[in-house]
Structures are given as structure tokens and as C-alpha cells.
N, C-alpha and C positions, 0 to 999 in steps of 0.2 A: 504494499499499499503506499502510496506516495505521502510526503510530508504534509500535504495540504488535505489528507484524508480521502482522496480520490483513489479509485482502484485501477492501476495500469494506465492512468492518463499521463501524458507528457506535457508539462506546462511550457508554455512559450515564454521565452526571456523577457519580451517587451510587456508581458502581463504580470510579471512578478511584482512583489512589494517594491514601492518606489522610495528613493531617498532624494531630498532636495539638495541641490548644490548651487550655491550662489557663485556666479562667476562675474568679475570685473575684467573687461578688457578694452582695448581701443576700438573706437567706432568702426575703423576700416575692418577689423576682424568681424565685427557684428554684421556689417554690410555684406561681407563675404558669406557668412552664414545664410542671411536672407537670399542671396543669389544662388547658393547651393540649393535652397528651398525651391526657388523659382525654377532651376533646371529640373529638379525632380517633377514639379507640376506640369512642365512641358511634355512629360512622358504620359500624362494622365493619371499619375500616382499622386498620392498626398503622404507627406511625411511631416510630423512636427519637428521644430527646431531641436527639442530633446531626443527625438528618435534619430535625427542626423547625427548629433554629437555622440549618442550612445553607439551607433553603427561605427563611427570613426574610432572610438575608443576600443570597441571589440575587434576592430580590423588592424589596430596597430601591432606593429611587430613586436615579438617578445624578445627583443634584442635592445639591451641598455645602450649600446654604443650607437646604434641607428637612431633611437630616441633622442639621445643626447645631441647627435648632430643636427636633428630637426629643430630642437630647442635653440641650439646655438645659431642655426641659420635665422630662425624667427628673431632672436635677440638682436641680430646684426641689420636687420632690415630698418630702413629709414621711414619715416612718416610718409614721404613721397613715393616710396615703394609699396607701401602698405596696401594700396588699392591697385597697384600696377598688375597684379596677376587677375583681377576681376574680369570675367567674361562680360560682354554687354548683357544688360537685362533682357531676359526672354519673356515674351508674352506667355502667361499661362495657357495650357491647352484646355479648351473646353470639353467637357464630357460629350459624349455622342459620337455619331459617325463622323469620320473625316471627309471633308469635301475634296473632290478630285481637283487637282492643279490643271486649270484651263489655260 
């Protein structure tokens, strides 16, 4: 029996008990997260900001050196470079059938 009392059921990670994390970061980073969310929306999917962050954390390499290099790269970025890697804002895809390109 699973810890939640269900028999043989597999619990999905995104439905597990939540913990709140308060994050303070530069505006450019927050804008980047918004744009990542927009990119997901262009596929017709929906993901909350928390789900995007959780996905990135779970996908992170289990390698301290790689992670340290990423942090060092982030720390060396200038404010001007902060938004440089941002793709142009994409229009969200509306649900429903796609129109043929005429």
C-alpha cells in the first residue's frame, strides 16, 4: 500500500505535497520565465511558472561541477546581457483546430 493509503497507485510528482519557495531575482530573469511560459503556450499546452521551475530543477544534471559552471556563468552576466538571450515574445496559440496557411 502506498504512503497515501492508496493501493498500488502511482502518485504523480506534480500532485505531491507542496512547499512554498520565495525567490528574489532580477527582472530580466523573471521576464525570461514569462517568455518560457509563452513558448509552452504556443504549443497549445499550459504550464504554471512553478511547474516550469520544478521541471528545470528536476532536469538539472546531478553534477556539482556542471551546476557550479552554470552559476558562475550566471554571476558573470551583465544587466545588459540579462535579456540578450530572450527570444521574441510569441503569441499564445489558441485552442482548437489550426487554420491552414494560405
